PDB file of the backbone (N, CA, C, O) and the ligand in Angstrom, with CONECT records:
HET     ZN  A 101       1
ATOM      1  N   UNK A   1     113.850  93.109  94.293  1.00  0.00           N
ATOM      2  CA  UNK A   1     112.659  93.589  93.579  1.00  0.00           C
ATOM      3  C   UNK A   1     111.420  92.852  94.078  1.00  0.00           C
ATOM      4  O   UNK A   1     111.464  91.678  94.446  1.00  0.00           O
ATOM      5  N   UNK A   2     110.340  93.575  94.074  1.00  0.00           N
ATOM      6  CA  UNK A   2     109.077  92.984  94.452  1.00  0.00           C
ATOM      7  C   UNK A   2     107.965  93.733  93.724  1.00  0.00           C
ATOM      8  O   UNK A   2     108.077  94.932  93.470  1.00  0.00           O
ATOM      9  N   UNK A   3     106.911  93.029  93.398  1.00  0.00           N
ATOM     10  CA  UNK A   3     105.804  93.666  92.707  1.00  0.00           C
ATOM     11  C   UNK A   3     104.578  92.782  92.819  1.00  0.00           C
ATOM     12  O   UNK A   3     104.691  91.565  92.972  1.00  0.00           O
ATOM     13  N   UNK A   4     103.416  93.392  92.744  1.00  0.00           N
ATOM     14  CA  UNK A   4     102.176  92.648  92.941  1.00  0.00           C
ATOM     15  C   UNK A   4     101.142  93.036  91.896  1.00  0.00           C
ATOM     16  O   UNK A   4     101.130  94.162  91.400  1.00  0.00           O
ATOM     17  N   UNK A   5     100.264  92.072  91.566  1.00  0.00           N
ATOM     18  CA  UNK A   5      99.145  92.376  90.678  1.00  0.00           C
ATOM     19  C   UNK A   5      97.832  92.024  91.372  1.00  0.00           C
ATOM     20  O   UNK A   5      97.775  91.148  92.235  1.00  0.00           O
ATOM     21  N   UNK A   6      96.777  92.738  90.965  1.00  0.00           N
ATOM     22  CA  UNK A   6      95.449  92.542  91.550  1.00  0.00           C
ATOM     23  C   UNK A   6      94.872  91.191  91.145  1.00  0.00           C
ATOM     24  O   UNK A   6      94.992  90.772  89.994  1.00  0.00           O
ATOM     25  N   UNK A   7      94.246  90.517  92.101  1.00  0.00           N
ATOM     26  CA  UNK A   7      93.607  89.236  91.801  1.00  0.00           C
ATOM     27  C   UNK A   7      92.348  89.425  90.969  1.00  0.00           C
ATOM     28  O   UNK A   7      91.884  88.483  90.326  1.00  0.00           O
ATOM     29  N   UNK A   8      91.796  90.618  90.973  1.00  0.00           N
ATOM     30  CA  UNK A   8      90.552  90.868  90.253  1.00  0.00           C
ATOM     31  C   UNK A   8      90.810  91.440  88.857  1.00  0.00           C
ATOM     32  O   UNK A   8      90.362  90.858  87.870  1.00  0.00           O
ATOM     33  N   UNK A   9      91.533  92.585  88.752  1.00  0.00           N
ATOM     34  CA  UNK A   9      91.712  93.233  87.446  1.00  0.00           C
ATOM     35  C   UNK A   9      93.035  92.872  86.781  1.00  0.00           C
ATOM     36  O   UNK A   9      93.206  93.107  85.585  1.00  0.00           O
ATOM     37  N   UNK A  10      93.977  92.303  87.542  1.00  0.00           N
ATOM     38  CA  UNK A  10      95.259  91.921  86.947  1.00  0.00           C
ATOM     39  C   UNK A  10      96.238  93.065  86.788  1.00  0.00           C
ATOM     40  O   UNK A  10      97.364  92.860  86.336  1.00  0.00           O
ATOM     41  N   UNK A  11      95.824  94.271  87.155  1.00  0.00           N
ATOM     42  CA  UNK A  11      96.715  95.438  87.063  1.00  0.00           C
ATOM     43  C   UNK A  11      97.626  95.512  88.270  1.00  0.00           C
ATOM     44  O   UNK A  11      97.507  94.705  89.191  1.00  0.00           O
ATOM     45  N   UNK A  12      98.549  96.487  88.273  1.00  0.00           N
ATOM     46  CA  UNK A  12      99.446  96.651  89.425  1.00  0.00           C
ATOM     47  C   UNK A  12      98.649  96.910  90.700  1.00  0.00           C
ATOM     48  O   UNK A  12      97.689  97.680  90.687  1.00  0.00           O
ATOM     49  N   UNK A  13      99.044  96.272  91.798  1.00  0.00           N
ATOM     50  CA  UNK A  13      98.392  96.510  93.082  1.00  0.00           C
ATOM     51  C   UNK A  13      99.466  96.866  94.105  1.00  0.00           C
ATOM     52  O   UNK A  13     100.650  96.633  93.860  1.00  0.00           O
ATOM     53  N   UNK A  14      99.070  97.429  95.252  1.00  0.00           N
ATOM     54  CA  UNK A  14     100.064  97.886  96.237  1.00  0.00           C
ATOM     55  C   UNK A  14     100.946  96.742  96.747  1.00  0.00           C
ATOM     56  O   UNK A  14     100.566  95.572  96.689  1.00  0.00           O
ATOM     57  N   UNK A  15     102.119  97.103  97.243  1.00  0.00           N
ATOM     58  CA  UNK A  15     103.044  96.129  97.832  1.00  0.00           C
ATOM     59  C   UNK A  15     102.318  95.291  98.883  1.00  0.00           C
ATOM     60  O   UNK A  15     101.670  95.835  99.777  1.00  0.00           O
ATOM     61  N   UNK A  16     102.428  93.981  98.775  1.00  0.00           N
ATOM     62  CA  UNK A  16     101.865  93.096  99.785  1.00  0.00           C
ATOM     63  C   UNK A  16     100.426  92.709  99.544  1.00  0.00           C
ATOM     64  O   UNK A  16      99.868  91.928 100.315  1.00  0.00           O
ATOM     65  N   UNK A  17      99.796  93.237  98.486  1.00  0.00           N
ATOM     66  CA  UNK A  17      98.386  92.947  98.215  1.00  0.00           C
ATOM     67  C   UNK A  17      98.257  92.271  96.852  1.00  0.00           C
ATOM     68  O   UNK A  17      98.808  92.759  95.865  1.00  0.00           O
ATOM     69  N   UNK A  18      97.543  91.166  96.790  1.00  0.00           N
ATOM     70  CA  UNK A  18      97.325  90.468  95.528  1.00  0.00           C
ATOM     71  C   UNK A  18      98.385  89.408  95.284  1.00  0.00           C
ATOM     72  O   UNK A  18      98.980  88.877  96.221  1.00  0.00           O
ATOM     73  N   UNK A  19      98.612  89.109  94.013  1.00  0.00           N
ATOM     74  CA  UNK A  19      99.589  88.083  93.644  1.00  0.00           C
ATOM     75  C   UNK A  19     100.981  88.690  93.502  1.00  0.00           C
ATOM     76  O   UNK A  19     101.142  89.743  92.884  1.00  0.00           O
ATOM     77  N   UNK A  20     101.981  88.031  94.070  1.00  0.00           N
ATOM     78  CA  UNK A  20     103.359  88.451  93.857  1.00  0.00           C
ATOM     79  C   UNK A  20     103.763  88.133  92.422  1.00  0.00           C
ATOM     80  O   UNK A  20     103.438  87.065  91.903  1.00  0.00           O
ATOM     81  N   UNK A  21     104.470  89.062  91.784  1.00  0.00           N
ATOM     82  CA  UNK A  21     104.921  88.865  90.408  1.00  0.00           C
ATOM     83  C   UNK A  21     106.194  88.012  90.423  1.00  0.00           C
ATOM     84  O   UNK A  21     107.097  88.237  91.229  1.00  0.00           O
ATOM     85  N   UNK A  22     106.247  87.038  89.525  1.00  0.00           N
ATOM     86  CA  UNK A  22     107.468  86.242  89.361  1.00  0.00           C
ATOM     87  C   UNK A  22     108.473  87.064  88.568  1.00  0.00           C
ATOM     88  O   UNK A  22     108.128  87.617  87.524  1.00  0.00           O
ATOM     89  N   UNK A  23     109.682  87.154  89.034  1.00  0.00           N
ATOM     90  CA  UNK A  23     110.742  87.933  88.387  1.00  0.00           C
ATOM     91  C   UNK A  23     110.328  89.373  88.082  1.00  0.00           C
ATOM     92  O   UNK A  23     110.389  89.795  86.927  1.00  0.00           O
ATOM     93  N   UNK A  24     109.911  90.132  89.093  1.00  0.00           N
ATOM     94  CA  UNK A  24     109.486  91.514  88.838  1.00  0.00           C
ATOM     95  C   UNK A  24     110.661  92.397  88.420  1.00  0.00           C
ATOM     96  O   UNK A  24     111.800  92.171  88.829  1.00  0.00           O
ATOM     97  N   UNK A  25     110.366  93.402  87.604  1.00  0.00           N
ATOM     98  CA  UNK A  25     111.358  94.401  87.216  1.00  0.00           C
ATOM     99  C   UNK A  25     111.251  95.581  88.183  1.00  0.00           C
ATOM    100  O   UNK A  25     110.358  95.634  89.028  1.00  0.00           O
ATOM    101  N   UNK A  26     112.191  96.533  88.035  1.00  0.00           N
ATOM    102  CA  UNK A  26     112.111  97.734  88.865  1.00  0.00           C
ATOM    103  C   UNK A  26     110.823  98.506  88.568  1.00  0.00           C
ATOM    104  O   UNK A  26     110.238  99.107  89.469  1.00  0.00           O
ATOM    105  N   UNK A  27     110.379  98.492  87.297  1.00  0.00           N
ATOM    106  CA  UNK A  27     109.111  99.159  86.963  1.00  0.00           C
ATOM    107  C   UNK A  27     107.934  98.513  87.687  1.00  0.00           C
ATOM    108  O   UNK A  27     107.039  99.209  88.166  1.00  0.00           O
ATOM    109  N   UNK A  28     107.935  97.182  87.767  1.00  0.00           N
ATOM    110  CA  UNK A  28     106.877  96.493  88.513  1.00  0.00           C
ATOM    111  C   UNK A  28     106.882  96.937  89.965  1.00  0.00           C
ATOM    112  O   UNK A  28     105.832  97.192  90.555  1.00  0.00           O
ATOM    113  N   UNK A  29     108.089  97.027  90.537  1.00  0.00           N
ATOM    114  CA  UNK A  29     108.193  97.419  91.937  1.00  0.00           C
ATOM    115  C   UNK A  29     107.664  98.834  92.142  1.00  0.00           C
ATOM    116  O   UNK A  29     106.894  99.084  93.069  1.00  0.00           O
ATOM    117  N   UNK A  30     108.078  99.766  91.273  1.00  0.00           N
ATOM    118  CA  UNK A  30     107.609 101.145  91.414  1.00  0.00           C
ATOM    119  C   UNK A  30     106.116 101.244  91.177  1.00  0.00           C
ATOM    120  O   UNK A  30     105.436 102.019  91.850  1.00  0.00           O
ATOM    121  N   UNK A  31     105.584 100.462  90.219  1.00  0.00           N
ATOM    122  CA  UNK A  31     104.142 100.493  89.955  1.00  0.00           C
ATOM    123  C   UNK A  31     103.364 100.064  91.199  1.00  0.00           C
ATOM    124  O   UNK A  31     102.274 100.572  91.462  1.00  0.00           O
ATOM    125  N   UNK A  32     103.932  99.123  91.962  1.00  0.00           N
ATOM    126  CA  UNK A  32     103.265  98.685  93.182  1.00  0.00           C
ATOM    127  C   UNK A  32     103.480  99.657  94.336  1.00  0.00           C
ATOM    128  O   UNK A  32     102.589  99.857  95.162  1.00  0.00           O
ATOM    129  N   UNK A  33     104.669 100.261  94.389  1.00  0.00           N
ATOM    130  CA  UNK A  33     104.969 101.181  95.495  1.00  0.00           C
ATOM    131  C   UNK A  33     104.225 102.503  95.369  1.00  0.00           C
ATOM    132  O   UNK A  33     103.857 103.114  96.372  1.00  0.00           O
ATOM    133  N   UNK A  34     104.002 102.948  94.113  1.00  0.00           N
ATOM    134  CA  UNK A  34     103.457 104.286  93.891  1.00  0.00           C
ATOM    135  C   UNK A  34     101.939 104.280  93.819  1.00  0.00           C
ATOM    136  O   UNK A  34     101.354 104.963  92.979  1.00  0.00           O
ATOM    137  N   UNK A  35     101.304 103.519  94.686  1.00  0.00           N
ATOM    138  CA  UNK A  35      99.838 103.466  94.707  1.00  0.00           C
ATOM    139  C   UNK A  35      99.389 102.889  96.047  1.00  0.00           C
ATOM    140  O   UNK A  35     100.156 102.198  96.719  1.00  0.00           O
ATOM    141  N   UNK A  36      98.158 103.172  96.430  1.00  0.00           N
ATOM    142  CA  UNK A  36      97.598 102.538  97.626  1.00  0.00           C
ATOM    143  C   UNK A  36      96.456 101.603  97.252  1.00  0.00           C
ATOM    144  O   UNK A  36      95.938 100.882  98.104  1.00  0.00           O
ATOM    145  N   UNK A  37      96.057 101.612  95.972  1.00  0.00           N
ATOM    146  CA  UNK A  37      94.991 100.715  95.506  1.00  0.00           C
ATOM    147  C   UNK A  37      95.214 100.446  94.028  1.00  0.00           C
ATOM    148  O   UNK A  37      95.861 101.231  93.334  1.00  0.00           O
ATOM    149  N   UNK A  38      94.672  99.325  93.550  1.00  0.00           N
ATOM    150  CA  UNK A  38      94.758  99.036  92.120  1.00  0.00           C
ATOM    151  C   UNK A  38      93.699  99.859  91.391  1.00  0.00           C
ATOM    152  O   UNK A  38      92.897 100.550  92.020  1.00  0.00           O
ATOM    153  N   UNK A  39      93.703  99.781  90.063  1.00  0.00           N
ATOM    154  CA  UNK A  39      92.788 100.605  89.285  1.00  0.00           C
ATOM    155  C   UNK A  39      91.324 100.252  89.523  1.00  0.00           C
ATOM    156  O   UNK A  39      90.465 101.131  89.460  1.00  0.00           O
ATOM    157  N   UNK A  40      91.024  98.977  89.797  1.00  0.00           N
ATOM    158  CA  UNK A  40      89.613  98.598  89.997  1.00  0.00           C
ATOM    159  C   UNK A  40      89.171  98.788  91.445  1.00  0.00           C
ATOM    160  O   UNK A  40      87.977  98.737  91.739  1.00  0.00           O
ATOM    161  N   UNK A  41      90.127  99.006  92.352  1.00  0.00           N
ATOM    162  CA  UNK A  41      89.774  99.269  93.743  1.00  0.00           C
ATOM    163  C   UNK A  41      89.640  98.015  94.589  1.00  0.00           C
ATOM    164  O   UNK A  41      89.376  98.101  95.788  1.00  0.00           O
ATOM    165  N   UNK A  42      89.822  96.839  93.970  1.00  0.00           N
ATOM    166  CA  UNK A  42      89.699  95.582  94.716  1.00  0.00           C
ATOM    167  C   UNK A  42      90.876  95.399  95.675  1.00  0.00           C
ATOM    168  O   UNK A  42      90.701  94.978  96.818  1.00  0.00           O
ATOM    169  N   UNK A  43      92.076  95.723  95.190  1.00  0.00           N
ATOM    170  CA  UNK A  43      93.288  95.537  95.993  1.00  0.00           C
ATOM    171  C   UNK A  43      93.679  96.862  96.621  1.00  0.00           C
ATOM    172  O   UNK A  43      94.091  97.794  95.929  1.00  0.00           O
ATOM    173  N   UNK A  44      93.546  96.938  97.944  1.00  0.00           N
ATOM    174  CA  UNK A  44      93.869  98.185  98.631  1.00  0.00           C
ATOM    175  C   UNK A  44      94.726  97.858  99.843  1.00  0.00           C
ATOM    176  O   UNK A  44      94.458  96.896 100.562  1.00  0.00           O
ATOM    177  N   UNK A  45      95.769  98.673 100.067  1.00  0.00           N
ATOM    178  CA  UNK A  45      96.672  98.384 101.167  1.00  0.00           C
ATOM    179  C   UNK A  45      96.103  98.914 102.477  1.00  0.00           C
ATOM    180  O   UNK A  45      95.438  99.950 102.496  1.00  0.00           O
ATOM    181  N   UNK A  46      96.362  98.205 103.568  1.00  0.00           N
ATOM    182  CA  UNK A  46      95.953  98.675 104.886  1.00  0.00           C
ATOM    183  C   UNK A  46      97.033  99.548 105.493  1.00  0.00           C
ATOM    184  O   UNK A  46      96.867 100.056 106.602  1.00  0.00           O
ATOM    185  N   UNK A  47      98.143  99.733 104.780  1.00  0.00           N
ATOM    186  CA  UNK A  47      99.261 100.512 105.318  1.00  0.00           C
ATOM    187  C   UNK A  47      99.722 101.538 104.291  1.00  0.00           C
ATOM    188  O   UNK A  47     100.899 101.584 103.933  1.00  0.00           O
ATOM    189  N   UNK A  48      98.784 102.362 103.819  1.00  0.00           N
ATOM    190  CA  UNK A  48      99.121 103.340 102.784  1.00  0.00           C
ATOM    191  C   UNK A  48      99.785 104.588 103.356  1.00  0.00           C
ATOM    192  O   UNK A  48      99.637 104.918 104.533  1.00  0.00           O
ATOM    193  N   UNK A  49     100.515 105.261 102.486  1.00  0.00           N
ATOM    194  CA  UNK A  49     101.182 106.516 102.843  1.00  0.00           C
ATOM    195  C   UNK A  49     100.807 107.564 101.824  1.00  0.00           C
ATOM    196  O   UNK A  49     100.703 107.273 100.633  1.00  0.00           O
ATOM    197  N   UNK A  50     100.603 108.793 102.292  1.00  0.00           N
ATOM    198  CA  UNK A  50     100.380 109.916 101.390  1.00  0.00           C
ATOM    199  C   UNK A  50     101.473 110.932 101.641  1.00  0.00           C
ATOM    200  O   UNK A  50     101.952 111.066 102.767  1.00  0.00           O
ATOM    201  N   UNK A  51     101.875 111.652 100.598  1.00  0.00           N
ATOM    202  CA  UNK A  51     102.760 112.803 100.773  1.00  0.00           C
ATOM    203  C   UNK A  51     101.919 114.045 100.544  1.00  0.00           C
ATOM    204  O   UNK A  51     101.324 114.227  99.482  1.00  0.00           O
ATOM    205  N   UNK A  52     101.880 114.911 101.576  1.00  0.00           N
ATOM    206  CA  UNK A  52     101.105 116.147 101.511  1.00  0.00           C
ATOM    207  C   UNK A  52     102.033 117.345 101.374  1.00  0.00           C
ATOM    208  O   UNK A  52     103.200 117.282 101.760  1.00  0.00           O
ATOM    209  N   UNK A  53     101.512 118.435 100.825  1.00  0.00           N
ATOM    210  CA  UNK A  53     102.231 119.700 100.938  1.00  0.00           C
ATOM    211  C   UNK A  53     102.076 120.182 102.381  1.00  0.00           C
ATOM    212  O   UNK A  53     101.266 119.636 103.129  1.00  0.00           O
ATOM    213  N   UNK A  54     102.842 121.195 102.777  1.00  0.00           N
ATOM    214  CA  UNK A  54     102.936 121.548 104.191  1.00  0.00           C
ATOM    215  C   UNK A  54     101.607 122.064 104.738  1.00  0.00           C
ATOM    216  O   UNK A  54     101.341 121.923 105.932  1.00  0.00           O
ATOM    217  N   UNK A  55     100.771 122.657 103.894  1.00  0.00           N
ATOM    218  CA  UNK A  55      99.476 123.171 104.347  1.00  0.00           C
ATOM    219  C   UNK A  55      98.397 122.083 104.348  1.00  0.00           C
ATOM    220  O   UNK A  55      97.252 122.341 104.719  1.00  0.00           O
ATOM    221  N   UNK A  56      98.767 120.870 103.933  1.00  0.00           N
ATOM    222  CA  UNK A  56      97.851 119.743 103.861  1.00  0.00           C
ATOM    223  C   UNK A  56      96.609 120.088 103.027  1.00  0.00           C
ATOM    224  O   UNK A  56      95.495 119.676 103.349  1.00  0.00           O
ATOM    225  N   UNK A  57      96.826 120.844 101.960  1.00  0.00           N
ATOM    226  CA  UNK A  57      95.727 121.161 101.045  1.00  0.00           C
ATOM    227  C   UNK A  57      95.797 120.304  99.798  1.00  0.00           C
ATOM    228  O   UNK A  57      94.858 120.285  99.002  1.00  0.00           O
ATOM    229  N   UNK A  58      96.907 119.591  99.618  1.00  0.00           N
ATOM    230  CA  UNK A  58      97.114 118.864  98.372  1.00  0.00           C
ATOM    231  C   UNK A  58      97.847 117.561  98.645  1.00  0.00           C
ATOM    232  O   UNK A  58      98.818 117.532  99.402  1.00  0.00           O
ATOM    233  N   UNK A  59      97.381 116.487  98.028  1.00  0.00           N
ATOM    234  CA  UNK A  59      98.101 115.217  98.090  1.00  0.00           C
ATOM    235  C   UNK A  59      99.052 115.170  96.899  1.00  0.00           C
ATOM    236  O   UNK A  59      98.622 115.225  95.747  1.00  0.00           O
ATOM    237  N   UNK A  60     100.334 115.070  97.184  1.00  0.00           N
ATOM    238  CA  UNK A  60     101.335 115.085  96.118  1.00  0.00           C
ATOM    239  C   UNK A  60     101.566 113.690  95.554  1.00  0.00           C
ATOM    240  O   UNK A  60     101.979 113.537  94.404  1.00  0.00           O
ATOM    241  N   UNK A  61     101.296 112.668  96.376  1.00  0.00           N
ATOM    242  CA  UNK A  61     101.499 111.316  95.891  1.00  0.00           C
ATOM    243  C   UNK A  61     100.987 110.308  96.904  1.00  0.00           C
ATOM    244  O   UNK A  61     100.833 110.623  98.084  1.00  0.00           O
ATOM    245  N   UNK A  62     100.723 109.084  96.433  1.00  0.00           N
ATOM    246  CA  UNK A  62     100.245 108.004  97.298  1.00  0.00           C
ATOM    247  C   UNK A  62     101.182 106.817  97.140  1.00  0.00           C
ATOM    248  O   UNK A  62     101.582 106.491  96.022  1.00  0.00           O
ATOM    249  N   UNK A  63     101.536 106.172  98.236  1.00  0.00           N
ATOM    250  CA  UNK A  63     102.565 105.136  98.211  1.00  0.00           C
ATOM    251  C   UNK A  63     102.176 104.003  99.154  1.00  0.00           C
ATOM    252  O   UNK A  63     101.441 104.199 100.123  1.00  0.00           O
ATOM    253  N   UNK A  64     102.690 102.811  98.843  1.00  0.00           N
ATOM    254  CA  UNK A  64     102.368 101.676  99.698  1.00  0.00           C
ATOM    255  C   UNK A  64     103.521 101.275 100.603  1.00  0.00           C
ATOM    256  O   UNK A  64     103.394 100.314 101.362  1.00  0.00           O
ATOM    257  N   UNK A  65     104.658 101.993 100.542  1.00  0.00           N
ATOM    258  CA  UNK A  65     105.735 101.729 101.500  1.00  0.00           C
ATOM    259  C   UNK A  65     106.235 103.046 102.084  1.00  0.00           C
ATOM    260  O   UNK A  65     106.226 104.080 101.416  1.00  0.00           O
ATOM    261  N   UNK A  66     106.674 102.990 103.345  1.00  0.00           N
ATOM    262  CA  UNK A  66     107.166 104.191 104.009  1.00  0.00           C
ATOM    263  C   UNK A  66     108.439 104.705 103.337  1.00  0.00           C
ATOM    264  O   UNK A  66     108.622 105.912 103.181  1.00  0.00           O
ATOM    265  N   UNK A  67     109.317 103.781 102.940  1.00  0.00           N
ATOM    266  CA  UNK A  67     110.570 104.185 102.302  1.00  0.00           C
ATOM    267  C   UNK A  67     110.314 105.022 101.063  1.00  0.00           C
ATOM    268  O   UNK A  67     110.925 106.072 100.864  1.00  0.00           O
ATOM    269  N   UNK A  68     109.401 104.537 100.236  1.00  0.00           N
ATOM    270  CA  UNK A  68     109.085 105.216  98.978  1.00  0.00           C
ATOM    271  C   UNK A  68     108.433 106.572  99.263  1.00  0.00           C
ATOM    272  O   UNK A  68     108.714 107.553  98.575  1.00  0.00           O
ATOM    273  N   UNK A  69     107.566 106.627 100.274  1.00  0.00           N
ATOM    274  CA  UNK A  69     106.880 107.871 100.610  1.00  0.00           C
ATOM    275  C   UNK A  69     107.869 108.912 101.135  1.00  0.00           C
ATOM    276  O   UNK A  69     107.798 110.078 100.748  1.00  0.00           O
ATOM    277  N   UNK A  70     108.788 108.507 102.010  1.00  0.00           N
ATOM    278  CA  UNK A  70     109.743 109.484 102.558  1.00  0.00           C
ATOM    279  C   UNK A  70     110.723 109.936 101.478  1.00  0.00           C
ATOM    280  O   UNK A  70     111.151 111.090 101.454  1.00  0.00           O
ATOM    281  N   UNK A  71     111.075 108.999 100.577  1.00  0.00           N
ATOM    282  CA  UNK A  71     111.944 109.369  99.459  1.00  0.00           C
ATOM    283  C   UNK A  71     111.240 110.399  98.569  1.00  0.00           C
ATOM    284  O   UNK A  71     111.850 111.380  98.142  1.00  0.00           O
ATOM    285  N   UNK A  72     109.956 110.169  98.296  1.00  0.00           N
ATOM    286  CA  UNK A  72     109.193 111.095  97.449  1.00  0.00           C
ATOM    287  C   UNK A  72     109.058 112.451  98.122  1.00  0.00           C
ATOM    288  O   UNK A  72     109.174 113.485  97.463  1.00  0.00           O
ATOM    289  N   UNK A  73     108.814 112.456  99.437  1.00  0.00           N
ATOM    290  CA  UNK A  73     108.676 113.721 100.161  1.00  0.00           C
ATOM    291  C   UNK A  73     109.975 114.525 100.056  1.00  0.00           C
ATOM    292  O   UNK A  73     109.945 115.749  99.926  1.00  0.00           O
ATOM    293  N   UNK A  74     111.101 113.834 100.112  1.00  0.00           N
ATOM    294  CA  UNK A  74     112.390 114.515  99.962  1.00  0.00           C
ATOM    295  C   UNK A  74     112.508 115.132  98.580  1.00  0.00           C
ATOM    296  O   UNK A  74     113.000 116.249  98.423  1.00  0.00           O
ATOM    297  N   UNK A  75     112.046 114.384  97.572  1.00  0.00           N
ATOM    298  CA  UNK A  75     112.134 114.885  96.202  1.00  0.00           C
ATOM    299  C   UNK A  75     111.197 116.079  95.980  1.00  0.00           C
ATOM    300  O   UNK A  75     111.528 117.006  95.242  1.00  0.00           O
ATOM    301  N   UNK A  76     110.023 116.045  96.628  1.00  0.00           N
ATOM    302  CA  UNK A  76     109.077 117.159  96.477  1.00  0.00           C
ATOM    303  C   UNK A  76     109.597 118.414  97.175  1.00  0.00           C
ATOM    304  O   UNK A  76     109.199 119.521  96.813  1.00  0.00           O
ATOM    305  N   UNK A  77     110.476 118.266  98.165  1.00  0.00           N
ATOM    306  CA  UNK A  77     111.060 119.422  98.833  1.00  0.00           C
ATOM    307  C   UNK A  77     110.698 119.488 100.295  1.00  0.00           C
ATOM    308  O   UNK A  77     109.910 118.686 100.796  1.00  0.00           O
ATOM    309  N   UNK A  78     111.291 120.463 100.978  1.00  0.00           N
ATOM    310  CA  UNK A  78     111.203 120.523 102.433  1.00  0.00           C
ATOM    311  C   UNK A  78     109.803 120.872 102.924  1.00  0.00           C
ATOM    312  O   UNK A  78     109.505 120.689 104.104  1.00  0.00           O
ATOM    313  N   UNK A  79     108.937 121.373 102.042  1.00  0.00           N
ATOM    314  CA  UNK A  79     107.599 121.772 102.472  1.00  0.00           C
ATOM    315  C   UNK A  79     106.602 120.620 102.359  1.00  0.00           C
ATOM    316  O   UNK A  79     105.402 120.836 102.531  1.00  0.00           O
ATOM    317  N   UNK A  80     107.057 119.425 102.079  1.00  0.00           N
ATOM    318  CA  UNK A  80     106.139 118.305 101.999  1.00  0.00           C
ATOM    319  C   UNK A  80     106.526 117.265 103.047  1.00  0.00           C
ATOM    320  O   UNK A  80     107.652 117.261 103.546  1.00  0.00           O
ATOM    321  N   UNK A  81     105.587 116.389 103.372  1.00  0.00           N
ATOM    322  CA  UNK A  81     105.888 115.366 104.370  1.00  0.00           C
ATOM    323  C   UNK A  81     105.053 114.124 104.114  1.00  0.00           C
ATOM    324  O   UNK A  81     103.972 114.186 103.529  1.00  0.00           O
ATOM    325  N   UNK A  82     105.581 112.996 104.567  1.00  0.00           N
ATOM    326  CA  UNK A  82     104.888 111.718 104.401  1.00  0.00           C
ATOM    327  C   UNK A  82     103.988 111.486 105.612  1.00  0.00           C
ATOM    328  O   UNK A  82     104.357 111.802 106.743  1.00  0.00           O
ATOM    329  N   UNK A  83     102.819 110.937 105.362  1.00  0.00           N
ATOM    330  CA  UNK A  83     101.824 110.743 106.405  1.00  0.00           C
ATOM    331  C   UNK A  83     101.249 109.347 106.267  1.00  0.00           C
ATOM    332  O   UNK A  83     100.854 108.948 105.172  1.00  0.00           O
ATOM    333  N   UNK A  84     101.195 108.604 107.349  1.00  0.00           N
ATOM    334  CA  UNK A  84     100.648 107.258 107.299  1.00  0.00           C
ATOM    335  C   UNK A  84      99.128 107.293 107.347  1.00  0.00           C
ATOM    336  O   UNK A  84      98.541 107.834 108.284  1.00  0.00           O
ATOM    337  N   UNK A  85      98.495 106.715 106.335  1.00  0.00           N
ATOM    338  CA  UNK A  85      97.041 106.708 106.266  1.00  0.00           C
ATOM    339  C   UNK A  85      96.481 105.553 107.088  1.00  0.00           C
ATOM    340  O   UNK A  85      97.067 104.471 107.127  1.00  0.00           O
ATOM    341  N   UNK A  86      95.357 105.783 107.736  1.00  0.00           N
ATOM    342  CA  UNK A  86      94.635 104.667 108.343  1.00  0.00           C
ATOM    343  C   UNK A  86      93.936 103.900 107.223  1.00  0.00           C
ATOM    344  O   UNK A  86      93.814 104.407 106.108  1.00  0.00           O
ATOM    345  N   UNK A  87      93.481 102.693 107.508  1.00  0.00           N
ATOM    346  CA  UNK A  87      92.798 101.901 106.486  1.00  0.00           C
ATOM    347  C   UNK A  87      91.568 102.640 105.958  1.00  0.00           C
ATOM    348  O   UNK A  87      91.274 102.580 104.764  1.00  0.00           O
ATOM    349  N   UNK A  88      90.848 103.336 106.843  1.00  0.00           N
ATOM    350  CA  UNK A  88      89.664 104.113 106.438  1.00  0.00           C
ATOM    351  C   UNK A  88      90.049 105.251 105.494  1.00  0.00           C
ATOM    352  O   UNK A  88      89.412 105.472 104.464  1.00  0.00           O
ATOM    353  N   UNK A  89      91.116 105.968 105.877  1.00  0.00           N
ATOM    354  CA  UNK A  89      91.570 107.085 105.031  1.00  0.00           C
ATOM    355  C   UNK A  89      92.024 106.588 103.672  1.00  0.00           C
ATOM    356  O   UNK A  89      91.731 107.198 102.644  1.00  0.00           O
ATOM    357  N   UNK A  90      92.752 105.459 103.678  1.00  0.00           N
ATOM    358  CA  UNK A  90      93.224 104.903 102.406  1.00  0.00           C
ATOM    359  C   UNK A  90      92.040 104.538 101.514  1.00  0.00           C
ATOM    360  O   UNK A  90      92.073 104.784 100.308  1.00  0.00           O
ATOM    361  N   UNK A  91      91.003 103.957 102.097  1.00  0.00           N
ATOM    362  CA  UNK A  91      89.820 103.572 101.320  1.00  0.00           C
ATOM    363  C   UNK A  91      89.137 104.812 100.750  1.00  0.00           C
ATOM    364  O   UNK A  91      88.731 104.830  99.588  1.00  0.00           O
ATOM    365  N   UNK A  92      89.014 105.857 101.587  1.00  0.00           N
ATOM    366  CA  UNK A  92      88.357 107.085 101.125  1.00  0.00           C
ATOM    367  C   UNK A  92      89.151 107.738 100.001  1.00  0.00           C
ATOM    368  O   UNK A  92      88.592 108.108  98.969  1.00  0.00           O
ATOM    369  N   UNK A  93      90.459 107.876 100.210  1.00  0.00           N
ATOM    370  CA  UNK A  93      91.296 108.570  99.223  1.00  0.00           C
ATOM    371  C   UNK A  93      91.366 107.785  97.912  1.00  0.00           C
ATOM    372  O   UNK A  93      91.367 108.374  96.831  1.00  0.00           O
ATOM    373  N   UNK A  94      91.425 106.465  98.011  1.00  0.00           N
ATOM    374  CA  UNK A  94      91.566 105.677  96.780  1.00  0.00           C
ATOM    375  C   UNK A  94      90.322 105.800  95.919  1.00  0.00           C
ATOM    376  O   UNK A  94      90.389 105.580  94.709  1.00  0.00           O
ATOM    377  N   UNK A  95      89.182 106.147  96.518  1.00  0.00           N
ATOM    378  CA  UNK A  95      87.964 106.313  95.735  1.00  0.00           C
ATOM    379  C   UNK A  95      87.940 107.623  94.960  1.00  0.00           C
ATOM    380  O   UNK A  95      87.223 107.754  93.968  1.00  0.00           O
ATOM    381  N   UNK A  96      88.731 108.596  95.419  1.00  0.00           N
ATOM    382  CA  UNK A  96      88.723 109.905  94.762  1.00  0.00           C
ATOM    383  C   UNK A  96      89.969 110.114  93.918  1.00  0.00           C
ATOM    384  O   UNK A  96      90.096 111.152  93.268  1.00  0.00           O
ATOM    385  N   UNK A  97      90.887 109.166  93.907  1.00  0.00           N
ATOM    386  CA  UNK A  97      92.102 109.306  93.088  1.00  0.00           C
ATOM    387  C   UNK A  97      92.176 108.186  92.069  1.00  0.00           C
ATOM    388  O   UNK A  97      93.124 108.126  91.285  1.00  0.00           O
TER     389      UNK A  97
HETATM  390 ZN    ZN A 101      92.097  95.455  90.707  1.00  0.00          ZN2+
END
């Protein structure tokens, strides 16, 4: 298990960003994996992943690990796929989500 909190707002932050949680639960891990930025926007991952629908018109989810993103894409179905965001894209998307 692994999980992180934001140094600024104290909320869940992406994997590898902010303070590591002591004795994290599976919920802590998922809270960190299922985001590319914390709620205040201070903690943002440089290695974010998005799952898009096949027409790339909709973001189905945002993730901070490739494993979690590919797993989510499988759950969303064959018409979705995981895409690695650049740091710029992650910053832009986190401002609108
Ligand atoms: Zn924060």
